[in-house]
C-alpha positions in Angstrom: -44.3 9.7 -13.7 -41.1 8.6 -14.5 -40.2 4.9 -15.4 -37.5 2.8 -16.7 -37.9 2.8 -20.9 -37.6 -1.2 -20.5 -40.6 -1.6 -18.3 -42.3 1.9 -20.7 -41.9 -1.1 -23.5 -42.8 -4.3 -21.8 -45.8 -2.4 -20.6 -46.9 -1.6 -24.3 -46.6 -5.3 -25.0 -43.4 -5.3 -26.8 -41.0 -7.5 -25.4 -40.5 -8.6 -22.2 -38.4 -6.5 -19.7 -35.5 -8.3 -20.6 -35.7 -8.4 -24.4 -36.1 -4.6 -24.0 -32.7 -3.7 -22.0 -31.2 -5.7 -25.5 -33.3 -3.9 -27.4 -31.7 -0.6 -25.5 -28.0 -1.8 -25.7 -28.4 -2.7 -28.9 -29.2 1.1 -29.8 -33.0 0.2 -31.5 -34.9 2.7 -29.0 -34.7 6.9 -29.2 -36.1 9.0 -26.4 -37.5 12.0 -27.9 -35.7 11.5 -31.2 -32.5 10.8 -29.7 -31.1 7.2 -29.4 -30.7 5.8 -26.3 -28.1 2.9 -25.1 -28.4 3.5 -21.3 -30.1 1.2 -19.2 -30.8 3.1 -16.2 -32.4 5.9 -18.5 -36.1 6.8 -17.2 -38.9 8.5 -19.0 -42.5 9.7 -18.6 -44.6 7.6 -21.3 -47.3 10.1 -21.4 -45.0 13.5 -21.4 -42.0 11.8 -23.4 -41.7 10.2 -26.9 -40.1 6.7 -27.1 -39.8 4.7 -30.0 -38.2 1.3 -30.6 -37.2 0.8 -34.3 -38.4 3.9 -35.1 -42.6 3.3 -34.1 -44.0 4.9 -31.2 -44.5 3.1 -28.1 -48.0 3.5 -26.6 -48.9 1.6 -23.2 -52.3 0.6 -23.7 -55.2 1.8 -21.7 -56.1 -1.7 -20.5 -54.0 -5.0 -20.2 -55.7 -7.7 -22.5 -55.2 -11.3 -22.1 -56.8 -13.8 -23.9 -57.1 -17.7 -24.1 -57.4 -18.9 -28.0 -58.2 -22.3 -28.8 -56.3 -22.4 -32.4 -57.3 -24.8 -34.7 -54.8 -26.4 -37.4 -53.9 -24.5 -40.6 -52.7 -21.2 -39.1 -49.5 -19.8 -37.9 -48.9 -18.2 -34.6 -47.6 -15.0 -35.7 -48.9 -12.0 -36.2 -47.6 -11.5 -39.9 -46.7 -14.0 -42.1 -43.7 -13.5 -45.1 -45.5 -16.5 -47.0 -48.7 -15.4 -46.8 -50.1 -17.9 -44.7 -53.4 -17.4 -42.1 -52.1 -16.3 -39.3 -54.2 -16.4 -35.4 -54.7 -12.7 -35.8 -57.5 -13.7 -38.3 -59.8 -14.2 -35.4 -59.0 -10.9 -33.6 -60.0 -8.5 -36.3 -62.7 -6.9 -34.1 -60.0 -6.0 -31.4 -58.6 -2.5 -31.8 -56.0 -3.1 -29.4 -52.5 -4.8 -30.2 -51.7 -8.1 -28.7 -49.7 -10.5 -29.2 -49.4 -14.2 -29.5 -47.1 -15.8 -26.6 -44.9 -18.1 -27.9 -45.5 -20.3 -30.9 -47.7 -23.6 -31.8 -47.1 -25.3 -34.9 -48.8 -25.0 -38.3 -50.7 -28.0 -37.2 -50.6 -28.0 -33.9 -53.9 -27.3 -32.0 -55.1 -26.0 -28.9 -54.8 -23.3 -26.2 -52.5 -20.4 -27.1 -52.3 -16.7 -24.8 -52.7 -14.0 -26.4 -51.9 -10.3 -24.4 -50.2 -6.8 -24.6 -48.7 -8.1 -20.8 -45.2 -8.1 -22.0 -44.3 -9.0 -18.7 -47.2 -11.7 -18.5 -46.2 -13.0 -21.5 -42.7 -13.0 -20.1 -43.9 -15.2 -17.0 -45.5 -17.5 -19.2 -42.6 -18.7 -21.4 -39.6 -18.1 -19.5 -38.1 -21.5 -18.5 -37.2 -20.5 -14.8 -41.0 -19.7 -13.7 -41.4 -23.0 -14.4 -44.9 -23.4 -16.0 -45.6 -26.6 -17.8 -47.2 -27.4 -20.7 -49.3 -30.1 -21.2 -50.5 -31.8 -24.1 -52.8 -34.6 -25.4 -50.7 -36.3 -28.8 -52.2 -38.6 -31.0 -49.7 -41.2 -32.5 -49.8 -43.4 -35.4 -49.2 -47.2 -33.8 -48.9 -48.9 -30.5 -46.5 -47.5 -27.8 -44.9 -50.3 -25.5 -44.2 -49.6 -21.6 -40.4 -49.0 -23.1 -41.2 -45.7 -26.1 -43.1 -44.3 -22.9 -40.4 -45.0 -20.5 -37.5 -43.4 -23.3 -39.7 -40.3 -23.4 -39.3 -39.8 -19.5 -36.1 -40.5 -19.3 -34.8 -38.3 -21.8 -34.1 -38.3 -25.9 -30.7 -36.5 -27.0 -31.2 -35.4 -30.6 -28.0 -33.3 -32.4 -26.7 -33.0 -29.1 -29.3 -31.7 -27.2 -31.8 -33.6 -24.4 -35.6 -33.9 -24.7 -37.3 -34.7 -22.5 -40.9 -35.2 -21.1 -41.5 -34.5 -17.4 -44.6 -36.9 -17.3 -46.1 -39.2 -20.2 -49.1 -40.9 -19.1 -51.3 -43.5 -22.0 -55.0 -42.1 -22.1 -56.4 -44.6 -24.5 -55.7 -46.7 -27.6 -57.8 -46.3 -30.2 -57.2 -49.3 -33.4 -54.1 -48.7 -34.6 -53.3 -45.4 -32.5 -52.4 -44.2 -29.1 -53.5 -41.4 -27.2 -51.4 -40.3 -25.1 -50.7 -36.4 -22.4 -46.9 -35.5 -22.4 -45.9 -33.0 -20.0 -43.3 -30.9 -21.3 -41.2 -28.2 -19.1 -39.6 -25.9 -22.1 -41.5 -26.0 -25.8 -38.7 -26.3 -28.2 -39.1 -26.3 -32.1 -41.3 -29.0 -33.1 -40.1 -31.2 -29.9 -43.6 -33.2 -29.8 -42.6 -34.3 -33.4 -38.8 -35.0 -32.7 -39.4 -36.7 -29.8 -41.5 -39.6 -31.3 -40.1 -39.6 -34.4 -36.9 -40.2 -32.7 -38.8 -43.7 -31.3 -40.1 -44.9 -34.4 -43.3 -42.9 -34.3 -45.2 -40.5 -36.3 -47.8 -37.8 -34.3 -50.9 -37.5 -36.0 -52.9 -34.7 -33.7 -50.7 -32.5 -31.1 -53.2 -30.8 -28.5 -52.1 -28.2 -25.9 -54.7 -28.5 -22.7 -52.7 -26.4 -20.4 -50.4 -24.2 -19.7 -49.1 -24.3 -16.4 -52.4 -22.8 -14.1 -54.1 -22.5 -17.4 -56.8 -25.1 -18.7 -58.0 -25.3 -22.2 -61.0 -27.1 -21.2 -63.9 -27.1 -23.8 -63.5 -23.7 -25.5 -64.6 -24.7 -29.6 -61.8 -24.8 -31.9 -61.4 -21.2 -33.3 -63.0 -19.6 -30.6 -61.6 -17.2 -27.8 -62.1 -16.1 -24.3 -60.7 -13.3 -22.2 -59.2 -14.6 -18.9 -60.6 -14.4 -15.8 -59.1 -12.2 -13.4 -58.7 -15.3 -10.9 -56.6 -17.5 -14.0 -54.2 -14.3 -14.5 -53.9 -14.2 -10.7 -52.4 -17.9 -10.9 -50.4 -17.1 -13.2 -48.6 -15.1 -11.8 -48.7 -16.6 -8.5 -47.7 -20.0 -10.2 -44.6 -17.6 -11.2 -43.3 -16.8 -8.0 -45.2 -12.6 -9.2 -47.1 -10.9 -7.3 -51.0 -12.0 -7.5 -52.2 -8.1 -7.8 -54.0 -7.8 -11.5 -54.9 -4.1 -12.4 -57.2 -4.1 -15.6 
């Protein structure tokens, strides 16, 4: 059955539909050897040859949804030009191509989703779907109530506002403070920058929640498949259909 090219590319886990549309407009997609730039173009993924940047597009036979407890000391990419270890080292036994959804910094820990479903990744990542990120953060020093309020009211850095939707004091341990931060979206090094702006250094950052997904007791370096219920909850929270076919 014929489908639009952007849907085929998203089903292959290469990119979201919106990103796939840009690829088509940029002339990066070909159909049976001919470059395509028209968004309405359709193809049969089982009969036609679709390529992105010269690489054939293959729709996986099964969609994978995986949660990894990313440990510190690895990058959230498929390959790293600097030769650093990547999160893909934990999935050498999986034959399907999967991709990390978004990024966690090199030293940031916690919940990372990997999938071959581009549309599902889009639901998690795009701010308009409103799936917040929850972090446990260890900070050197004892924060005052004023400091905590500044994180919630917003900090402007280089003209860009950075705000936490919620900041909760968890506990103090000696000279350090643990807090829970909930962010609406994850900008590059956002948490570190926010604390630096009010004069504090972050010692650990652990993502413990992503929308309805919770890290729970999953040990660092371990992974598990998301349940059908978890996948459905993400789609429902994003306002998409909760029906999942696996």
